[in-house]
C-alpha positions, -999 to 999 in steps of 0.1 A, spaced: 0 0 0 28 24 9 45 19 -24 15 31 -43 13 65 -25 40 83 -45 22 72 -77 -11 84 -63 5 117 -53 20 121 -88 -14 114 -104 -30 141 -81 -3 166 -91 -10 158 -128 -47 165 -122 -40 197 -103 -35 219 -134 -68 207 -148 -85 213 -115 -70 248 -113 -81 255 -149 -116 244 -141 -117 267 -110 -104 295 -131 -131 288 -157 -157 287 -130 -148 322 -118 -145 335 -153 -179 323 -164 -193 334 -130 -179 368 -136 -197 369 -169 -229 360 -152 -223 385 -124 -217 411 -151 -251 404 -165 -265 406 -129 -248 439 -123 -261 453 -156 -296 442 -147 -292 459 -114 -313 432 -98 -308 399 -81 -344 389 -85 -366 383 -116 -392 408 -112 -388 444 -97 -413 460 -74 -447 464 -89 -451 497 -108 -479 521 -97 -508 524 -122 -523 558 -130 -556 559 -149 -559 594 -163 -591 613 -174 -586 647 -191 -616 670 -194 -617 705 -208 -609 721 -174 -592 695 -152 -572 662 -151 -584 634 -128 -561 605 -118 -569 573 -101 -535 560 -87 -531 524 -76 -499 523 -56 -482 506 -27 -483 539 -8 -462 526 22 -431 529 0 -439 565 -7 -446 573 30 -414 556 40 -395 577 14 -379 546 -1 -358 551 -33 -373 523 -54 -346 527 -81 -320 512 -56 -338 481 -44 -358 451 -56 -374 443 -23 -385 466 6 -364 445 30 -333 458 12 -341 495 18 -325 514 47 -361 525 55 -373 488 58 -383 491 94 -404 522 88 -421 504 58 -429 474 80 -444 498 106 -466 514 80 -476 480 66 -488 469 100 -513 498 101 -549 491 96 -566 503 64 -583 532 82 -551 543 99 -531 542 67 -559 561 48 -558 589 75 -520 591 73 -521 595 35 -546 623 39 -525 641 65 -493 636 45 -508 645 11 -489 678 7 -456 659 8 -468 630 -13 -482 653 -40 -448 669 -46 -437 635 -61 -461 640 -90 -448 655 -122 -474 674 -143 -470 696 -174 -501 717 -183 -519 716 -150 -517 729 -114 -511 710 -82 -532 680 -74 -559 680 -47 -567 648 -29 -603 635 -36 -603 601 -18 -582 573 -4 -591 537 -3 -567 511 11 -573 476 -2 -573 449 24 -545 424 23 -543 403 55 -509 388 47 -485 414 60 -457 398 41 -474 409 8 -476 444 -4 -511 460 -4 -525 485 -29 -540 518 -21 -563 537 -46 -558 574 -45 -580 597 -64 -568 632 -72 -577 661 -94 -559 693 -107 -571 722 -127 -558 726 -163 -541 758 -174 -561 782 -196 -563 772 -233 -566 739 -251 -531 726 -244 -526 689 -235 -513 676 -202 -484 652 -195 -481 630 -164 -452 614 -145 -435 613 -111 -401 616 -95 -374 590 -102 -373 576 -66 -409 565 -68 -400 538 -94 -420 527 -124 -454 542 -134 -480 528 -158 -500 557 -174 -533 547 -189 -556 571 -208 -589 565 -224 -610 533 -228 -618 507 -254 -602 508 -288 -587 542 -283 -571 535 -249 -534 544 -244 -510 527 -220 -473 532 -214 -448 522 -188 -426 551 -175 -394 547 -156 -393 570 -126 -386 605 -136 -400 601 -171 -432 619 -183 -459 607 -206 -467 619 -241 -491 648 -242 -526 637 -234 -552 658 -252 -583 674 -236 -617 657 -244 -601 634 -270 -581 604 -277 -543 600 -280 -535 598 -317 -509 571 -319 -502 553 -352 -500 515 -355 -462 516 -362 -457 537 -330 -477 513 -309 -459 483 -324 -425 498 -318 -433 508 -282 -443 473 -273 -413 458 -290 -392 480 -268 -412 469 -237 -408 433 -245 -370 436 -251 -367 457 -220 -384 430 -199 -356 406 -210 -326 430 -211 -319 444 -186 -348 435 -163 -354 398 -168 -324 382 -152 -342 349 -146 -352 347 -182 -316 356 -192 -302 328 -171 -327 303 -184 -319 311 -221 -282 310 -213 -287 276 -197 -304 264 -229 -274 277 -249 -249 258 -228 -266 225 -234 -249 218 -267 -228 233 -294 -250 217 -320 -273 244 -334 -301 220 -341 -303 212 -303 -304 249 -295 -331 256 -322 -354 229 -309 -351 241 -273 -356 278 -282 -386 269 -304 -402 248 -276 -396 276 -251 -410 303 -274 -441 284 -284 -448 276 -247 -444 311 -233 -464 326 -263 -493 303 -254 -495 313 -217 -487 349 -225 -517 351 -248 -540 331 -225 -531 351 -194 -534 384 -212 -569 374 -224 -577 364 -188 -584 328 -199 -560 318 -171 -552 340 -141 -528 337 -112 -539 356 -81 -512 382 -71 -508 365 -38 -498 333 -56 -473 348 -80 -445 338 -56 -452 302 -65 -448 310 -103 -415 328 -96 -402 300 -74 -410 274 -101 -392 296 -126 -362 296 -104 -364 258 -101 -366 256 -139 -333 276 -142 -316 253 -118 -329 221 -135 -318 229 -170 -284 240 -157 -278 208 -137 -289 187 -167 -263 204 -188 -236 189 -167 -247 153 -171 -265 153 -205 -253 166 -238 -275 147 -263 -309 162 -270 -338 139 -264 -376 143 -264 -375 146 -226 -354 178 -227 -378 194 -252 -409 185 -232 -393 199 -200 -382 231 -217 -418 235 -231 -433 231 -197 -409 255 -182 -417 279 -210 -454 279 -199 -443 292 -165 -421 319 -180 -451 330 -201 -470 337 -169 -441 359 -158 -442 378 -191 -480 382 -188 -477 400 -155 -460 429 -172 -487 431 -199 -513 429 -172 -499 460 -156 -499 478 -189 -535 470 -196 -536 466 -234 -562 484 -253 -589 464 -271 -583 480 -304 -545 474 -302 -546 441 -284 -533 417 -311 -508 442 -324 -494 450 -289 -493 413 -280 -473 404 -311 -450 433 -307 -443 425 -270 -436 389 -279 -413 399 -307 -394 422 -283 -390 392 -259 -376 370 -288 -352 398 -298 -340 399 -262 -334 361 -263 -315 363 -295 -293 391 -281 -285 368 -251 -275 340 -275 -254 363 -297 -235 376 -267 -229 341 -253 -218 330 -287 -193 358 -291 -179 357 -255 -179 320 -247 -182 299 -278 -161 315 -305 -129 315 -285 -132 277 -280 -147 266 -313 -153 229 -312 -125 222 -287 -130 192 -264 -123 215 -234 -155 235 -241 -176 213 -219 -151 212 -191 -141 249 -192 -174 266 -202 -204 243 -198 -197 228 -164 -186 260 -146 -213 281 -163 -240 256 -155 -229 253 -119 -230 290 -114 -265 292 -130 -277 263 -109 -265 279 -77 -284 311 -85 -315 292 -94 -315 272 -62 -309 303 -41 -338 321 -58 -361 291 -52 -353 292 -15 -355 330 -13 -389 332 -31 -404 303 -11 -391 308 24 -375 342 28 
């Protein structure tokens, strides 16, 4: 036994450079993934829910019904810096506000209205006056609750339009104007302001303008905001260097998320807001699964395609939550849905192109590709997916 130890030791020394190379590759690919994460500015899939402003413009005044998690405003949280209220320095104050009863919170909003109103950006009208406050009951204090705030402001003299927005730290804002076929909806980043909204009329927006706007929304939901979708597509990419395998997977994923995106947007299927954590947790599990399978399987089979299709159904529900916030107009529904989905596909193609240039082209068809790229990259993705699954389920 003793005579074999030197040989064993020599064999371990021979393996050490390979091990060191794999460790280096792991950190290299992990750095690439962390770069994506840093670019996204988020460690979670979906950012805090944007507020929704339904706007009515008459000849003399502008009326707004604002659906918002008002505790974040009262706590003075900068929503551009966090993905969860627990991350905010004002988290303790937010929790205290969240523990208030609906009546107590409504009274606090009324008493603090002068301060809250300063967060509104308006061009073409005066300051907003508070009309009513209704806090929607949500018994689970771990979930955010919505508050409906109705406000009104006098328009300036003349026939000029009005534009709406709010300050950057308040986060995203969905502005909706009009009803039916002529309705307009747009997602604004904090600090942005809407297009001019006319008095007593509809927003004149051409079909190409609508199409392009929703293409951008779809792309934006993938890059930079959809880190979980980015990692899932990257996991599909790492499975094989054979383009046919990638094409089959992307096709299955695309068909699946298109189905649930359409059905959820049409309200054929609906996930209660309180249960969206389960969808997000399953999406995280899907990320971990495809990554782990990459390590042990390299030949495409029917099982992989079926699994990717099923996971695509889940991701489609995630996409639908964004369109649900936007509130697509009836007359623009099909056009907007197609454009949004196209934006999502362009985002996926951009991910694949970046991965191809950064990770695949330097290696070509080298035998070391699986050892130096696939295994380290898949391990990093799997770790992120497992952590998200735990975080979204238990934390």
